[in-house]
C-alpha positions as CSV (number, residue, x, y, z in Angstrom):
1,X,67.2,54.2,126.1
2,X,63.7,55.0,124.9
3,X,63.2,56.8,121.6
4,X,59.9,58.4,120.7
5,X,59.0,60.0,117.4
6,X,55.8,62.0,116.8
7,X,54.5,64.1,113.9
8,X,53.3,67.5,115.3
9,X,51.6,70.4,113.6
10,X,52.4,74.1,114.2
11,X,48.9,75.5,114.8
12,X,49.8,79.0,116.1
13,X,49.0,81.7,113.5
14,X,52.5,83.2,114.0
15,X,54.2,79.8,113.5
16,X,57.2,78.9,115.6
17,X,58.1,82.5,116.3
18,X,60.9,83.7,118.6
19,X,58.6,83.6,121.7
20,X,57.2,80.2,120.8
21,X,60.7,78.8,120.1
22,X,61.9,80.1,123.5
23,X,58.9,78.4,125.2
24,X,59.7,75.2,123.3
25,X,63.4,75.3,124.5
26,X,62.1,75.9,128.1
27,X,60.2,72.6,127.8
28,X,63.2,70.8,126.3
29,X,65.5,72.0,129.1
30,X,63.3,70.4,131.8
31,X,64.4,67.0,130.6
32,X,67.6,65.1,130.2
33,X,66.4,63.6,126.9
34,X,67.9,64.7,123.5
35,X,65.3,66.6,121.5
36,X,65.5,66.8,117.8
37,X,63.1,68.6,115.5
38,X,62.9,67.7,111.8
39,X,61.4,69.6,109.0
40,X,62.0,68.1,105.6
41,X,65.7,67.5,105.2
42,X,66.6,69.8,108.1
43,X,67.3,68.4,111.6
44,X,67.9,70.7,114.5
45,X,68.6,70.6,118.2
46,X,65.4,71.3,120.2
47,X,67.4,73.1,122.9
48,X,68.5,75.9,120.5
49,X,66.2,78.9,119.8
50,X,68.3,79.9,116.8
51,X,68.2,76.4,115.4
52,X,64.4,76.2,115.7
53,X,64.0,79.6,114.0
54,X,66.2,78.4,111.1
55,X,63.4,75.8,110.4
56,X,61.1,78.7,109.5
57,X,58.1,76.6,110.8
58,X,55.1,78.6,109.8
59,X,51.4,78.0,110.6
60,X,50.3,74.5,109.7
61,X,53.9,73.3,109.2
62,X,54.3,69.6,110.0
63,X,57.4,68.7,112.2
64,X,58.8,65.4,113.3
65,X,59.7,65.5,117.0
66,X,62.2,63.0,118.2
67,X,62.9,62.6,121.9
68,X,65.6,60.1,123.1
69,X,66.3,59.4,126.7
70,X,65.2,57.9,130.0
71,X,62.5,60.6,130.5
72,X,61.4,60.6,126.8
73,X,57.8,59.5,127.6
74,X,57.1,62.4,130.0
75,X,59.0,64.8,127.7
76,X,56.8,63.8,124.8
77,X,53.7,64.3,126.8
78,X,54.9,67.8,127.7
79,X,55.7,68.6,124.1
80,X,52.2,67.4,123.0
81,X,50.7,69.7,125.6
82,X,53.0,72.5,124.4
83,X,51.8,72.2,120.8
84,X,48.1,72.0,121.9
85,X,48.4,75.1,124.1
86,X,50.7,77.0,121.8
87,X,47.9,77.0,119.1
88,X,45.8,79.3,121.3
89,X,48.5,81.8,122.3
90,X,48.6,85.3,120.9
91,X,51.9,87.1,120.4
92,X,51.4,90.7,119.7
93,X,53.1,92.1,116.6
94,X,55.7,94.7,117.7
95,X,55.0,96.8,114.5
96,X,51.4,97.0,115.5
97,X,52.3,98.2,119.0
98,X,54.7,100.8,117.5
99,X,51.9,102.0,115.1
100,X,49.5,102.4,118.0
101,X,52.1,104.4,120.0
102,X,52.7,106.6,117.0
103,X,49.0,107.3,116.7
104,X,48.7,108.0,120.4
105,X,51.6,110.5,120.4
106,X,50.3,112.1,117.2
107,X,46.9,112.7,118.9
108,X,48.6,114.1,122.0
109,X,50.6,116.5,119.8
110,X,47.4,117.5,118.0
111,X,45.6,118.2,121.3
112,X,48.5,120.3,122.5
113,X,48.5,122.4,119.3
114,X,44.8,122.9,119.6
115,X,45.2,124.0,123.2
116,X,47.8,126.5,122.2
117,X,45.6,127.9,119.3
118,X,42.5,128.2,121.5
119,X,44.4,130.5,124.0
């Protein structure tokens, strides 16, 4: 059974956030191979979003990716592509969206008050 190990770098500014972890798991589940992700002393199952999040892999974190199984060569190619493409993805910050909505509704309220005062 083939075993492939490769050092990868998290290049997304948000690190391996929830959405990126979910996308990683989606790649892992396409294959029969066992996927293990290692950061320092921590080893986790690459098919678990929660396990990946526990690694706290931030921007520029080095991870060891271990893929074991008959389809390991193709799986590793897909993971290499994942890390290359993940670097360019932007995941909006929910707090920023909430702040913008707050500003929008505040402005709407201000306009409404001004309309009432003008009458």
